[in-house]
C-alpha positions as CSV (number, residue, x, y, z in Angstrom):
1,M,10.0,-19.3,2.1
2,S,8.3,-21.3,-0.7
3,T,9.8,-21.1,-4.2
4,D,6.5,-19.6,-5.3
5,D,6.7,-16.8,-2.7
6,C,8.0,-13.3,-3.3
7,L,7.8,-11.7,0.1
8,S,8.0,-13.5,3.5
9,L,7.4,-12.3,7.0
10,E,8.2,-14.5,10.0
11,N,7.2,-13.4,13.5
12,V,7.7,-9.7,12.6
13,T,7.3,-7.5,15.7
14,V,7.6,-3.7,15.6
15,A,7.5,-1.3,18.5
16,Y,6.5,2.3,18.0
17,R,6.5,5.1,20.5
18,G,7.0,2.7,23.4
19,R,4.2,0.2,22.4
20,T,4.1,-2.9,20.3
21,A,2.4,-1.9,17.1
22,L,2.8,-5.2,15.3
23,D,3.2,-8.5,17.2
24,A,4.6,-11.7,15.6
25,V,3.1,-11.2,12.1
26,T,3.8,-14.2,9.8
27,M,2.7,-14.3,6.2
28,A,3.9,-15.2,2.7
29,V,3.0,-13.3,-0.5
30,P,3.2,-15.2,-3.8
31,H,5.0,-13.8,-6.8
32,G,2.7,-11.4,-8.6
33,G,0.1,-11.6,-5.8
34,Q,-2.1,-8.7,-4.8
35,V,-3.0,-8.4,-1.1
36,A,-5.4,-6.0,0.6
37,I,-4.2,-5.1,4.1
38,V,-7.3,-4.2,6.2
39,G,-8.1,-3.4,9.8
40,P,-9.4,-0.7,12.1
41,N,-7.7,2.6,12.8
42,G,-4.3,2.1,14.5
43,A,-4.2,-1.6,13.5
44,G,-0.6,-1.3,12.2
45,K,-1.2,-1.2,8.5
46,S,1.1,1.8,7.9
47,T,3.5,0.4,10.5
48,L,3.8,-2.8,8.5
49,F,4.6,-1.0,5.3
50,K,7.2,1.2,6.9
51,A,8.8,-1.9,8.4
52,L,8.9,-3.5,5.0
53,V,10.9,-0.7,3.5
54,G,13.2,-0.2,6.6
55,L,11.7,3.0,7.9
56,L,11.0,1.3,11.2
57,P,13.3,-1.3,12.8
58,L,12.1,-4.7,13.7
59,R,12.1,-5.6,17.4
60,A,12.0,-9.3,16.4
61,G,11.4,-11.5,13.4
62,R,12.6,-11.6,9.8
63,I,11.5,-10.2,6.4
64,E,12.8,-11.7,3.2
65,L,12.3,-10.6,-0.4
66,R,13.0,-13.4,-2.8
67,D,15.0,-15.2,-0.1
68,R,17.1,-12.2,0.8
69,A,16.8,-9.3,3.1
70,P,15.1,-6.2,1.5
71,G,17.5,-3.5,0.4
72,T,20.3,-5.9,-0.5
73,Q,19.3,-6.4,-4.1
74,A,18.6,-4.4,-7.2
75,Q,14.9,-5.1,-7.3
76,P,13.5,-3.0,-4.4
77,I,10.3,-2.6,-2.5
78,A,8.7,0.6,-3.6
79,Y,6.4,2.5,-1.2
80,V,3.7,5.0,-2.0
81,P,2.7,6.7,1.3
82,Q,-0.6,8.2,2.2
83,R,-1.3,11.6,0.5
84,E,-1.5,13.3,3.9
85,E,2.1,12.5,4.5
86,V,3.3,14.5,1.5
87,D,4.1,18.2,1.4
88,W,2.3,19.1,-1.8
89,T,3.5,22.8,-1.6
90,F,7.1,21.8,-2.4
91,P,8.1,23.4,-5.7
92,V,8.8,20.4,-7.9
93,T,7.4,19.3,-11.2
94,V,5.7,16.0,-12.0
95,S,8.7,14.8,-14.0
96,D,11.0,15.7,-11.1
97,V,8.9,13.7,-8.7
98,V,9.0,10.6,-10.9
99,M,12.8,11.0,-11.5
100,M,13.2,10.7,-7.7
101,G,12.3,7.0,-8.2
102,R,15.7,6.6,-10.1
103,Y,17.9,8.1,-7.3
104,G,18.4,4.7,-5.6
105,R,19.9,3.3,-8.8
106,L,21.8,6.4,-9.8
107,G,23.5,7.2,-6.5
108,W,24.0,10.8,-5.2
109,L,26.8,11.7,-7.5
110,R,25.4,10.5,-10.8
111,R,23.2,12.5,-13.1
112,P,20.2,10.9,-14.9
113,R,21.1,9.3,-18.2
114,A,19.1,9.3,-21.3
115,A,17.8,5.9,-20.4
116,D,16.6,7.2,-17.0
117,R,14.8,10.1,-18.7
118,E,13.2,7.7,-21.1
119,L,12.0,5.4,-18.3
120,V,10.5,8.4,-16.5
121,A,8.7,9.4,-19.6
122,D,7.4,5.8,-20.1
123,C,6.1,5.6,-16.5
124,L,4.3,8.9,-16.9
125,D,2.8,7.7,-20.2
126,E,1.7,4.4,-18.7
127,L,-0.1,6.3,-15.9
128,G,-1.7,8.7,-18.3
129,M,0.3,11.7,-16.9
130,A,2.7,12.4,-19.8
131,D,0.9,15.7,-20.6
132,F,1.5,16.9,-17.0
133,A,5.2,16.3,-16.9
134,G,6.1,20.0,-16.6
135,R,3.3,20.9,-14.2
136,P,3.9,21.6,-10.5
137,V,2.7,18.4,-8.6
138,G,0.9,20.5,-6.1
139,D,-1.5,21.8,-8.8
140,L,-2.9,18.4,-9.6
141,S,-6.0,16.7,-8.3
142,G,-5.8,14.0,-5.6
143,G,-6.2,11.2,-8.2
144,Q,-3.6,12.7,-10.4
145,Q,-1.1,13.1,-7.5
146,Q,-1.7,9.4,-6.7
147,R,-0.8,8.5,-10.3
148,V,2.4,10.6,-10.2
149,F,3.6,8.9,-7.0
150,L,2.7,5.5,-8.5
151,A,4.8,6.5,-11.5
152,R,7.6,7.4,-9.2
153,A,7.3,3.9,-7.6
154,L,7.3,2.2,-10.9
155,A,10.4,4.2,-12.0
156,Q,12.2,2.2,-9.2
157,E,11.6,-0.9,-11.2
158,P,10.3,-2.7,-8.1
159,H,9.5,-6.3,-7.5
160,V,7.1,-5.4,-4.7
161,L,4.8,-2.3,-4.6
162,L,3.2,-1.0,-1.4
163,L,0.3,1.4,-1.6
164,D,-0.9,3.0,1.7
165,E,-4.6,4.0,1.5
166,P,-4.5,4.9,-2.3
167,F,-8.3,5.1,-2.5
168,S,-8.6,7.7,0.3
169,G,-9.7,11.2,-0.8
170,V,-10.2,10.3,-4.5
171,D,-13.4,10.0,-6.5
172,V,-14.9,6.9,-7.9
173,G,-13.4,7.4,-11.3
174,A,-9.9,7.9,-9.9
175,K,-10.4,4.8,-7.8
176,E,-11.4,2.7,-10.8
177,A,-8.5,4.0,-12.8
178,L,-6.1,2.9,-10.0
179,L,-7.7,-0.5,-9.9
180,D,-7.2,-0.8,-13.6
181,I,-3.6,0.1,-13.2
182,L,-3.2,-2.6,-10.5
183,E,-4.7,-5.2,-12.9
184,R,-2.0,-4.2,-15.5
185,L,0.7,-4.6,-12.8
186,R,-0.7,-8.0,-12.0
187,R,-0.2,-9.1,-15.6
188,R,3.4,-7.8,-15.4
189,G,4.1,-10.0,-12.4
190,I,4.6,-7.1,-9.9
191,T,3.6,-8.1,-6.3
192,V,1.3,-5.5,-4.8
193,L,0.2,-4.8,-1.2
194,V,-2.5,-2.2,-0.6
195,S,-3.8,-1.0,2.7
196,T,-7.4,0.1,2.6
197,H,-10.5,0.7,4.7
198,D,-12.7,-0.2,1.8
199,L,-13.7,-3.8,2.7
200,Q,-15.9,-4.2,-0.3
201,T,-13.1,-3.4,-2.7
202,A,-10.8,-5.7,-0.7
203,S,-13.3,-8.5,-1.0
204,Q,-14.2,-8.1,-4.6
205,R,-10.9,-7.0,-6.3
206,F,-8.1,-8.7,-4.3
207,E,-7.2,-12.4,-4.3
208,L,-5.8,-12.3,-0.8
209,V,-6.6,-10.3,2.3
210,A,-4.6,-9.8,5.5
211,L,-6.8,-8.7,8.5
212,L,-4.7,-6.9,11.1
213,N,-5.3,-5.4,14.5
214,G,-1.8,-5.3,16.1
215,R,-1.4,-8.9,15.1
216,L,-2.4,-10.9,12.0
217,I,-6.0,-12.1,12.7
218,A,-6.6,-13.9,9.4
219,Y,-4.8,-14.2,6.0
220,G,-6.1,-15.8,2.8
221,P,-8.8,-15.5,0.2
222,P,-11.5,-13.0,1.1
223,P,-14.3,-15.5,1.8
224,E,-12.0,-17.2,4.4
225,V,-11.0,-13.9,6.0
226,F,-14.2,-11.9,6.1
227,T,-16.1,-14.1,8.5
228,A,-18.2,-12.9,11.4
229,E,-15.7,-14.3,13.8
230,H,-12.6,-12.6,12.2
231,I,-14.4,-9.3,11.7
232,G,-15.6,-9.3,15.3
233,T,-12.1,-10.0,16.6
234,A,-10.6,-7.2,14.5
235,F,-13.2,-4.6,15.1
236,G,-14.6,-5.7,18.5
237,G,-18.1,-4.5,19.4
238,H,-18.1,-2.0,16.5
239,A,-18.6,-4.8,14.0
240,L,-21.9,-6.4,13.1
241,F,-23.3,-8.6,10.3
242,L,-26.7,-7.5,9.2
243,E,-28.3,-9.6,6.4
244,G,-24.9,-10.6,5.2
245,M,-23.6,-7.0,5.2
246,M,-20.6,-6.0,7.3
247,V,-21.4,-2.8,9.3
248,I,-18.4,-1.1,10.9
249,D,-19.1,1.8,13.4
250,E,-15.5,2.4,14.3
251,C,-15.9,6.1,14.9
252,G,-19.5,6.2,15.9
253,T,-20.7,7.2,12.4
254,G,-22.9,4.2,11.6
255,E,-21.3,3.9,8.2
256,V,-21.3,0.6,6.3
257,A,-17.6,0.0,5.7
258,G,-18.4,-3.0,3.4
259,G,-20.2,-0.8,0.9
260,Q,-18.8,2.7,1.2
261,H,-15.5,4.6,1.4
262,R,-14.4,5.6,4.8
263,R,-14.4,9.3,5.5
264,D,-11.1,11.1,5.1
265,H,-10.6,11.4,8.8
266,E,-11.0,7.7,9.3
267,R,-7.5,6.8,8.2
268,D,-4.8,5.1,10.2
269,V,-4.6,7.7,12.9
270,G,-2.1,6.3,15.4
271,D,-0.3,4.2,12.8
272,A,3.3,5.0,12.2
């Protein structure tokens, strides 16, 4: 790992449900870097995130966070899952959800201190959700729920933040608000990895892109990753370049992935 790197993966291999979901992925993410993780359905994007936070074991390889194994230090990797994985009917308030981000530091037998409650309030305020602190989280819009879970992640005081499909199911305004938040996190030096189907946003708003399809096909600045050869390798016969525009017909819809959001059902079905 370089002294400028925050997160390092070396030959990371993960098996899921009897098949290899990720094969020998090697990449290094610089301190404060922002990386878009892109690829077709079932490419292993969610699998990668779950391996990074220890929800899935490694079959082979090594992950290091600031030269140490994740989970062995105070500065954690915080993970915001896809909204579809959350039970929004669970009776809990917005403030309670964000306080969950402090549990790893408090331990199970300690109650939140005044400093923890103050940090939760600060995180809600930073995300523009302070006025919703006492509201049931299930009553919020999709974009508001994303902000609450992002506030919970920030309450962990992470060094690395993982966002799994945060732009899925939210409107344009909510998406832009999330991108503005990511820009603020960049200025704070927080390293961010975002999985997304939105190739245009990945190309225009992220300094680095990792293109996955079971293995790492390309990693680097968007112009070096989004080439006809790399896109063709990742998406197979479903990828075309028409007048410089990437056209992905992964589900037979004919949609232009480079210029539109994917439909809600076009998420990582098959990813862990």
